[in-house]
N, C-alpha and C positions, 0 to 999 in steps of 0.2 A: 523150504515151503513153498507153496506156490503164491507170489504177491502181485495179484491183480492189479493195485493201484499203479502201479509200474507202467505196464504194458498189457492190459486188460483181453486184448486182442490178438497180440502176437502171437506168430507161430512159433518163436522161440524165447518165451518167457519165463521157461521153465529153468532160469539158470544154466545159459547153454554153455557146453566146455569150448575148447580151442577149437577141437575139430568141427562143431559146428557152426563156429564162427565162420572159420576158413571155409567150411560149405559153403555159407551162406554168401560169402562176399565174391567168391566165383561164381555162383549162381547169378548177383547183380551183374557182375562183369559182363557174362555171358547173354542176359537177358538184355543191356544196354549195347554190346556188339551189335547183336541181333535187327534192334529198331534203327540201329546208326547205320548200317549196311544197306539194310533192305528197305527202309521206311522212310527216314531221315534224308540219305542220300541221295537217291533218287530224285526227291522233290528239290534240295540245291543243287545238283547239278541240272536240271532243266531252267532252274531261275536261271545259273550262272551261264549256260548254252544261250540262250536267249540275248544275254544283255552282253557276252563275245560276239555272235555273230550280227549285232546291229551295233557293234563297236561305241557300246555304253552310250548311245545315241537316245535318251529316253523319251522323248520328243517321237521320234522314229516309231519305236517300239509302240508307243502310244496310238501313233496313227495306223500302223499294220493292226493292233489288236481290235480297233473299233471301224475295219475296213464295211466297205456296204455288204460285202458277202458274208464276214462272220456275225455282223447287227443281224443278217437276214435270219442269220442260225440261231444264234441266239435268243433271239425274238421267238421263232418258232419254238426253240427248246422251254422256254417259259412258259408260252402258252399251252403245251402239249404237259407240261409240269403239273402247271394249274389245273388242266381239264383230267389229267388224271385223278388229282386229289378229288374233284364232283365224283367220277363215273365210280373209282374204286371206294370213295367213302359212303355213295348211296347204296352201292352191291355190298360193302362189306359190313356196313351198319345193318341194313336189311336181314341179313343172313345171320348175324350176331342176336338180335332180336329174335327171329325167326327159332333157332335150336333154343334159345331159353325160354323165350314169354309164352311160344305156342305149343313148346315142347311135342317135336312129332315125332313119331314109330319110329324106333333105332335111330333114336337121337344122336349116339355116341358114335354108331358107325357111320352116320350123319356127317359127323363130326371130321372123324377121320379122313373121309373121303375130301372133304373143303379143305381141309390141310394140306392136301395133295399137291395143290398149285405153288406151294410153299416149299417143296422141295424140287420139284419137278422143273429143271432147265428150262429156261424162255424159248430157247432154240424149237425144244419139241414142240412147246406149244405154239410156237408162230407156225410150224408145219400143219399140226394139225389143224388151223384155221386156215389156211391157204387150200388143204384137200376139201374142205366143205363150202367155202365161201369166194373163194380165186374164180377167177374166168371159167379157167377148168377145170373148176372144182363141180362139186355132185348138185349144190345147186344150181348154179348157173346152168351148167349143162343138161338137168332134167328141165329145166324150165324151157331152155332152147328147145328141146326135142318135145315137149308139150303142144306148146305154141309155134312151133315152127318158126324160129327167129334166126336171122343170120348171126346176131352179135347176142354177146350176154347181156341180159336184163340190166344188170346192174354190174358196177366196179367196186371190187375189193382191194382199194389204195387208196392213199392219202391219208388224212389226219382222222377219219371217221373207221377207218378200219385198225389205224394203232388202238384208237379209244377202245375198241370194241375186243381187240386183244388184252390192251391193259385191263380195263374191267374183269375180266373172266381170269386173271393170272394172277393181280396185283392188289385185289382186294382183298388178300388173309392180311395184311398186317391192319388193315380198319377191323376185320372180321376178329382175330386174334387181340388186339385191345379192346374192343368193346365188348367183347366176350368177357374179358375180363374185369371190367367195369361194373358190366350188369352185375355181376353175381354178388356184387357187394351192395347192389341197391336191397333197403331194406321193404318187405309186403308191408309190414305191422306201418311205417311212416305211409305209403300210401292212402293202406286203409284210414289212417287218421285224418288225412288230410281231407279224404272224401267226406267221412262221416261230419267235418266242418264244412262242406260246401265248396270247395276249391274244387274250381272248375280241370277242364283235363289238363290246359295249360299251363294253370298254376301249379299242378302235379308233376309234370316235367319240367319247369322251370328251378322249383325248390326242391324236389326230391331225385328226378333223373338227371339233370343237367348236371350240377355239382358234382356228382360221382362219375360223369363220363368226360366232363370238359377238359381233364387231362389227359387223357387216351386219346380224344378229338385231336387234341393239337396236336402233341407229340406223333399221332399216326398219320396226321396231314404232311409235317415236315418231313418225314421219313417217306413218305409217298411220294412227294414233289420230288426230291432228290433221287428217288428210284427214277420217277418220270423224267426227268431231266435227263438223266444220263443214259436209259433204253438205248438199246442200239439194235438186236434183233427184228424188231418188229419194224422200226423205220427204216433197216437198211431192206427187209425184205418185202414190207408191202408200202412204203412209204411214197415212194412213186416220187413225184417231184416236192413234196414236203420234205424239205431239207434240213435235220437237226445239227449242235455242235458234234455230238457222238461220231456219227456218220460221216461227216465233215473230214474230221480227224482221223478216219481213216482211209477215207479218200485222198487224203494229203499225203499221207505216208505210203500208200498205194502210188502215187504219181511220185513218191522219193524225194517231197518237198517237206522232210523233218523240219526244216525253218518252221515252213508256216503250221505245221503240224503243232510243234511246239508251243506257237504263241495261240491257238485253240484250244490248248490243253491248259494254259493259262486261265484261260477265259472259263471254260467248263469250271474246272479245278478252283476259282475263284469263289464261284456261286454257289457250288457244291458247300465249301467249307464255312460261307458264312451263315448257308442252312443248317450246317450240323452244329453251330456252334448253338444256335438257337435250340436245335435239338436236345443237346448233349444240357443245356440250360432248364427245358423242361424237365428230362430222364431225370435230375438231380432233385427236382423238386417233389419228383414220386416218392415213397417212403414205404416201409413194410413196417405193417402197423400190427408188433408182437402182441400188443392187448387183446385184441379181436381172435388170436387162434383160437382153435375149438369153439368159437362162436357160430351155429349155424343158424342164418338170417332166413326168414321164409321166402320163397320164391314168389313175386307176381305173376299170373298165367292168364293169358286172356280167353275170357270166356264167352265174349258173345260168338254166338252160331255163323251169322252171317262173316262178321268179320273175319272169324276164323277161316272159313271157304276163301275168301278173298287173297288174304295173304297165305294160303296155302295154293293158291294158283299162281301167284306170285312168284313163291317160291319153287315151286315147279317148272316155270320159263326159265327162271336163271341158272337151277341146276342144269337143264337141257343146256342152255349155252356154254356153259363151263364144261361139261361133260361130255356133249355128243363128241364135238371133236376129237377126243381122247381117245372114247371107244372107236370110232372111224379108222382112226391110224391103226389100232391094233387088228381092226376088219381087214384091212385093204395090205397089211402087211402078211398075210395068208394068199394076195391076190398075184396071179402067173403076169410077168412082166409084159407079154405078148398082148393080155387083154387090156392094159392099160391104154394106148394108142386106139383103141376098137370099139370100148363100151365103157358107158359114164363110171359104172361099179361092177369092179369084179364079180363073175359070177362062179368063178371055177375056184374052190380053194385048193392051196400047196403048200407044203411047207418047204418050196426048191429057195424061197428068199433067206430060208434060216441056214438050210442046209451048203448055201454059199456064204451064207456071213460064220459061221462054226466051221466050215468046211475048207473054204479056202483063204490059203495065210494070207494074201493080199487085203481079202473083205475082213478078216479077224483081229489084224494087227491094229487099227486104229479102236477096237474096243480096248485090246491089250494096254497099247498106249494109256487110254484113259484111264482103266482101273489103278493102272500104276500111277499115275502123274495124281491120281484123284486121292489113293492111300495117303500118299508121301505128303500131300499138302494138307490132310486130314490129320495127319500126324503131328506135323511140323507145328501147326497153328494149336492144334490139342496142347503140345508137350510146353510149347513156351507160353502161352495165355495160362497153365495150371502153374508150372515153374514162376511165374511172376507174381500171379496172385497170393501165391502161398509165402512166399518170402518179404511182399510188401503188405499183406494181409491188415488193410484198413488202416495204417498208417497214412498221414496227409502230410509228411514231410515233401520236400521239394523233389527228391529225387523220386520220390511214389508216384506223385503228380504229374512229372514226366514222362515216367513210365506209361502212365493210364492214356497219356495222350497221345503217346509214342500208338499204343494198340487201337486207339478207338479213331487215330485219323483217316487209317485207309478208308473210313466210312463219306471221306469227304471228297474220296478219289474214285471216280467213275471210271469202270474198267478199261475203256478207249484211251482215258487219259494216263492211268495205270501203266498200260501196253506202252506208250512214249515214252514215259520217264522210264520205264525199266531198260529201253534202247536206248536211252541217251547214257545210262548211268553206265549198263555195265559191256557198251561195245567197243569197250576199250580195258586193257589187263587193270583188274583191281586188288588192291595191297591185299585186302585181307583174304581174297578167292587166292591167293598165291600168284598173284600176277597172271590169275585166268581171264580170258573174255567168255562171259556166261552168254552172251545174244547167241543164238544160233546152235547151243546145246540143247541137253534132255532137260536139264535142270532148272531152266530158265520159264520154263512152264509150270511145274509143281509149284513155285517159288512163288510165282505170279497167284498160280489159285491161293497157296497160303497167304499172301499178305490182304488179298482179295476178304478173306473168309476171318482173318484176325478179328476184326470189330465184332461180328457176330459170336464166335467163340468165346473170345473175350468178356462181353455181358453176358450171355449165358452161365458161363461159370463162376463171375462174379456174384451174381443174383444168388446161385446157390451156395455158396461158399459165406456169404453176407448173411444168411438165416440161420447160419449155423449158432444153435444158442451158446451161448458161454456160460452159462450153466453145468451142462456138461464138461465142458474142459475144466473149470474149478473142480468138479466132484471128481472126475478123474484124478487130477492134480494131488487134491486131498487123500487119494486111495492109492499116492504113490507111482500113478505113471507118468511115464516122463512124455515127454513133446513129441517124438516122435511114435510113440504106441498110440497117443491121441490123435496124431495126425492117420495112421495106416488103417487103423481097430474103429476110430469113431470119423473124423471127421469126412476124410475118403468116400466110405460106405455109404453116409448118408449125400454128397456130393455126386454119388456113383449115375443115377438117371440124369445128371443136368449136363454131365461130362460127355456120358454116352449119345444121348440126344445132339448136344451141339457136334460132337464128330462126325454123327450119321448126315447130320445137316448140310457140313461140312464136304464128307463126301460125295453126295449125292449132286450138289449143286455144281462141283468141281467135275462130276464125268461128262455133263454134259455145257460147262462154259463155252461159250461161241464168239463173244467181244473182244477178251483178251488172246483166245486161242488164233483170231484171224489175223493179228498183227504179229505174235510171236512163234509161230508153228513151222519147221519146215519139213519136208517130205518124209524122214526118217520120225519124227514125232507128230505125226497127223493125227489129230484126237478124233472122236465119234463123233463130235459136233459138225466139224468140217467137213468131212467123209459125207453124214447126211446130204447135204447141199451140196458136197460135189456129184453123189448119184442121184439125187433129183432133179441137176441142171443137165445132165446126160440122159435122162428118161428112165432110168432106172428106177423106178417109185418104189417098187416093191422091197427092193434093198436097202430104201432110204424109211422105208415105212417100218421094215424089220430092226433097224437100228432105232429106231423111238421109241418100239414098242418094246426092246429089251430095256430104255433105259427108262419107259415110263412104268413097266409093271416093276422093276426096283424101287422107283421111287414110291409106288404104291405100298411094297413090303415095308418101307423105310418108312412111311406115313403113319401107318398100323403103330409101327414099334416104338416111334417118338412119341405117339398118346398115349399109347401106355404107361410111357416113361414120366408122360405129365400129368398121368392122373396119379401115378406113386407120390411125386412131387408134391401135388396138391393134398393127397392125403397127410404128410408128410407137416405142410406148413400148418394144417388146420390140427396136427394132435400138440 
């Protein structure tokens, strides 16, 4: 008989037999070997190399860490992180409020489009903004032609350019978190406060803010970590505004691996401290099972003048976000010969796509990225799911250590992880059969998978922890085995979250640029590197065709994920 008091949430709480216990032990060993080899070892190896390279002289290490160049880059990174929180918080919060409280037409379709930057690789967004706002972009070239100017009227470079890109691409964290929080605001409480004579500020502070506080704090920490670890925008449009992620890449390019490892420690330490706070806030959030099935009234802005003003702001923000992306698709049909003679290509052709899919050399980066992204998504999905199923809500030391390992990469920025992997696997590694992993095909999908582990893990964890235990109890009382409950009840209910996480990891890996710039070689060149190379070679049409392929795939995945999220929400309310 099922005995929930011993292990009410355990996967194998149905009196597991010897085979089940042996299988579970093997899965525990496999999970921890994976974490030890590819998460903990790169961090420990990097720390060890820093210590050895400086002969264990801690004062010397401290002096090098806080050199003037590193301090300047660290200061710029912190400034960029703080300002990214401000601009993304303003953009994401407004759009969350707009889609829920204004209820525009086709709000569901708009939500799917607003979700697009979340799955769109960052380098594609940066390229799109360059085509519109850079010195050679459409706006500058048009103004030069209209007013007969010798130079571009404004420079799209430095901190303002980075912040514009971040506001249009990284707002999604705030948007998703605040949207979920605003859905919990009860319209009846707002009406009651108004009838009692409460001012708008009192309504906000007593009704809205308590529901949104946790989401704002969590989003701020996650956005700050994302801002300080950004690389694509600072590298491509940052100019003289140097951040730590770009300095790490420059040190590696100059073969100064010792300096790169020291800079890695700075960025990793800062991100790790912030992620600890983020985890603390995330643990404070809980899933209120008693509120499932209760539909709360939704507050909608009725004032016509205010609605018109909010519509206007929303249109401007949406144009800022999506105009560069639409331009990329249009430019992908422009002949290469017209890029040097016209502001905007006027002749449309398929020659860029013919070259992309017809020429072996042009198609190889796309094929490489598809293969590596698929392997990365499978790896992150399988190991996350296996560990969550065997640990299943337990709070023992081994389970807590495993959870820490799966979320640790969230505190390792992409450029930092690249240097750590080079430090760990540029020599024979015992668990890999004494093979050197650096320079091979496998280092790239492995790096993508490690980067994606926290997102995959948290998404699947949230879905599995929402599994009603009553279902397991009822199935056990009817004689169902643990495996039957797993395969026929639990995994089907978690399937939307698993597929969503898999697609997100696949899409983000497809256009990954930060890690790729550190680890690729000629044979493993991914599509993100080829996009930038084609742009530098003035083959802008091909570069835009690469970006368009990723953009269209991201849009399709965005709609799929939005549909899956809707199914998850319906299940949570039932």
